[in-house]
N, C-alpha and C positions, 0 to 999 in steps of 0.2 A: 497690541495690548497683552499683558501677561499677568496671570494670577499664580502666586506661589503659595502652596499649602504646606504647613508645618505642624507637628503635633504639640509643641510646647511654646510657652511665651519666651523662654530663653532662646530657642531656635529662631523665633520670629524676630527678636531684636538682633541676633547675630546676622541673619539674612539682610535685615534693614541696613546695618552698619556697612556690610560688604557692598551692597548695591549702591548705597549713597556714595561710597568712595569710588566705585567703578563708573557710575552715571551721575555725576554731580549736577548736570543740567536737566535731568529728567524728573518729572513730578512723581514722587514716591509716597506711598501711604501704607497704613496698617489697619487690619481688621481683627480685633481681639484685644483682651486686656483693657477694655474701656475705650479703645479707639474704633472709629467707624468711618474711615476715609473712603472716598470714591475716586480713585486715581487710575491712570492707564497702567501703572506698574504697582501692584498691590501684593503685600505679604499678609497672609491670614492664617489663623489656627484652623485646624480641621473642625473643631467644635463650632467656632463662629461661622465658618463658611457653610457648614451643614445647616445651621439655623437659618441662614440667608440664601440658601441654594437657589431658590426661585428667582431672586433678584440678581444673582450673580451669573446665572446660566447663559445669558445672551450678551454679556459684556466683554468677554475675553476670548481671544483666538488661540492663546497658548497657555496651557496649564502645566505647572511643574509640581509634582507630588513628592515632597521630600519625606523620607522614611515611609515610603508608600505602602508598606505592609499594614499600616493602620487603615487604609482605605476600604478594604472589603468587609466592613462591618455594616450591620443593618442601618446604623445612623449616619455614618460617614459616606457610604457609597452613593448617596443622592447627589453629592457634589459633582461626581463624574456623570451620573445618569441624567441630571438636569442640564448639563452643559452642552453647548453646540460646538465647542472648540474643536477644530480639525487637527490641532497639533497638541500632543500630550507627551509628557516625559515623567517617568517614575524613577526615583532614586532610593536605593536601600542596599545595605550590606547583608540583610537577613530577610529575604522575601517570604520564606516558608512560614506558614502558620499551623498551629497544632490542630485547628478545626478544618484544615484543608481548603479554606476559602481563598487562599492565595491564587488558586486557579482562576478566580474571577478577575484577577488583574489583567489577564489577556483581553477580556472584553471591555473592561473599564478604562484601560490605558493603551495596551497594545502588546506586541511580542517583545521578547527579550532581545536587545541589540548588542549588549556588552555585559560581560560578567567576568570578574576576577576575584580570586581569594586573597586574604591577607598575605599568604605565603608568596603568591605571584607578584605582589607589589612591594614586598619587603626589600628595603634598601634602595627603592626607586621613589615612588610617590609616598610610601610609608617608611617609617623607621624600621631597621632590623630589630627582631625581637626573639626572645626565648621564653619558654614556659617551664616552671619548676613546680612540682608537686611535693608537698611536705605532709607527712603523716604524723598525727599526734595520737596519744593514747588517753583513754579516760582514766581518771583517778580511781582507786578502789571503791570509794563511796559512790562516785558517778556511775561506775560500771555496775554496781549492785542495783542502783535505782533504774538504770537503763534496762538491764536484763529482766527485772521484775515487771516493768512497764510493757516490754515486748512480749513477755509471757502472757500477760493479761490480754493484750491485743490479739496475739496469735491463737490463743485458745478460743476466743470468740469467732475468729475467722474460720477456724476448722469446724466448729460446731455449726456455723451458718453456711458452710461450703462456699466460701468466698475466696477467690484468688486475686490478689492485688496486681498480679502480672498480666491478667486478662485485660482486654480493651475497655470493658465497662466495670472493672473490678473496684476502682476507687468510688465511682458513683454508686455502685451497689452497697459498698461499705457505709457510705454517708447515709443512704436511705435506711439501711438496716439499723444503724446506730440511733436513729430517731424513733424506733418502734419499741424499744425496751430499755430497762435500766442497765442490763448487761451490755447492750450496744453502746449506751452513753459512756459507761465505764471504759469500754474498749477504745472509743474515740478519744477520751481524755488521756488514756494510757498512751495511745499513739502520739498525741501531741506532746506529752511529757517526754517520751523517748526522743522525739525529734528535737525538742528544745535542749535536752541534755547533750545530744550529739553536735548540734550546731553551736551551742554556747559554752562548751567545755572550757574550763580555766586554762587548760594546756594551750589553747589557741592564743590566748592573751600573752602567754609567755613567749610563744613563737613570734607574735606581732612585735613585742618589745625588742626582741633580738633583731628582727628585720629593720625596724625603724632605726635602731642604733647602727646597724651595719651600713645602711644606705644614707644616713644623714650627711649632708643637708639636701640630698636629692629630693625633688618634688614627688610625693607619694600619695596615692589614692587607696583608701581602704574601703572595701565593699562588704556589707553583711546582708542578711535576708530579712532582718526585722529591725524596727526602730528601737526596741528596748536595748539591743546590743549596741546600736549606734550611740545612744546616750550613755551607756555604761563605759564604752571606750572613750568617749569624749571627756567624761569626768575623770576617769582613772589616768588617762594619758595627757589631759589638759590640751586637747586639740579640737578645732572647730568641727561642728557636725552640721550636715544638711539632710533634712527629710522633707516629706511632703508637707509637714507642719511648719516649716521654716518660711516666714514671710518673704515675698518676692524681693523687696529692697535689701533685706538682710542677706538673702542668698546671693544676690548680685555683688554685694560688698565683700562677702567671704570669698567668692570666686575671683574677684578682682585682686584681692590681697594675696590669694594663692598664686595667681599668675605673676604678681609682682615679687613674689618671694618672701613676703611678710610672714605667711604661713607656709611651712614645708610639708605638712601632712594634713590630709582632710579625710574625714570618715563620712560615709553616706550609705543609704540602703538602696532603693531602686531608682530614686529620683535622678541620679546622674548616669543611669545606664545608657541613655541616648541623647544626642543633640546638644551636649555641652562641650564647648571648645576649650580644652586645657592642653595645648600643644607642648608645654614645657614639662608635663608630668612624665616621668620615666619609669616609675615603679607602681604596679597595681597589686594589691593583696586581696584575694577573695577569701574571706573567712567563712562565708556561707552563701548559699544561693539556691536557686531552683534547678530543676533538671533541664531547663530550656537551653538549647544550643544558641538561640538568638541572644539571650541574656549574656551567655559566655562570650560570644563574639563582640557584643556591644561593650562589655567591660574591658575586653582586650583593646578595643578600638579607642578607649579613652587615652591610652598611652602610645598609640601608634603614629600620632602626628609627629612630623619631624622637628617642629619647634625651631628655636633660634640657634641651638648648638649644632655642631657638625658631628657626623658619625655617631648619632644617637643610637644606643642599644637599649630598647625597652624590655622590661622584665615583668612577667606576670607570675605571681606566686599564688598557688591554690592550696590552702590549708584544709586538710580533710581528716576527720576523726576515724581512726582505724577500727575495723571490726564493728562497724555500725551501718545502718541503712544509708548514711551519707556517702559511702563509697559507691553505691549503685547510682545515687543521684549525680555524683561527680562524673561517673563513666557515661551516663546518658547525655549530659550537656557537652561532653567532649566527643560524642559520637562513637564511644567504645562499648564493647560488650562487657558487662559486669563480670568480674572474676569470682570464682567460687570462694566462699568464706574459708579462712584458715583457722586452725586451732589457736586459741589465744594462750599467751604466756602470762604468768602473774606479773602485773605491773609493779614497778619499784618507784614510781613517780611520787613526789611529795605533793600534798594538798596545797592549793592556793586559795587564799581568802579573797572573796569578792565583795563588792559594795554596790549592789544594784540600786538604781534610782528610778523614780517615777516622774517622767517629764510632764510638765503642765500642757494641756491642750492649747493650741494656737488657732485663732480664727483665720479662716481662709477667704481669699477674695472671690468675688463672683462676677460673672459677665454682666455687662449692662443689659437691661431689659428693653432699651430703646430700639425700635424697629430700624433695621438697616436701610439707608436710603432716604429716610424721612428728614426733611429740612428742619433746622432749629427755628423756633418761633421767636 
């Protein structure tokens, strides 16, 4: 008997389809997304398995933890702790966690038995790939607003003796910002500067050029926030996927992307992991966090070999020059940030934007029925 754990409903259905094709005569079931099967071969989400950990613990001899970096959390770890399974396998391309709890994987699952980097597998199990960094400049208006916001933030940090480069610098800033009106203004200024750097109009001009250059190749566009996703979707007339997208609509969009009906797709964090789009060749990161895991996951969306031969995947990273985003980019690529250079007067033209306010979408919830209870 085998229990397979996955972080998302998309991954759950992908595992189910592959297992059904490989073992057509085996009884196969799902736990999560409204399903509550009890079968010898079961695919479950971490969330549902954690809820029913006491009932699952003595049922399965083999546990497979896909994207196992999710396991060492206070809620999910009970899946492994309550289980008596003598055989356990963890799968992930990015095991390290910022909180250091990845060290618990050794006791929850076992020792590392195999590890390869994307470069090691390039041209073999994965497609060959290259990464390209593109720098853009702020417009004069954006630069003035950015500098003013950073001045407000930095002045507060100096007065409060807070260094964001220290281990607890950000947490200290958050706490200090809640204790005074000056702190709140500094935090708002920090967010404004970040929004300007991540959402500069120059990035949309670069995106337009990249889409035209690579058309009709399948292209994924990643951003750090939903507002930018919807803005790009409206201005470029391309489908968008966020956490607000209903499950059926998300599946329909991904299916049409795979079939070539859509050539370009824009998303925030929801496609970072577990989504199978093997025919995608181009990834464009317009903005993101400083997480190395997120960077590797987004690269992984275009590393599947797909149906074509000699696939060359390309990851473009669009970064705003002379802003804090350069340091964020360096962190996620594992590089040391470079010292800031003196800025030259920008000669770029201003670009008009048309921001939109997306309507909130209701999200599905897990069934409250207790797992293992028979229908009456």
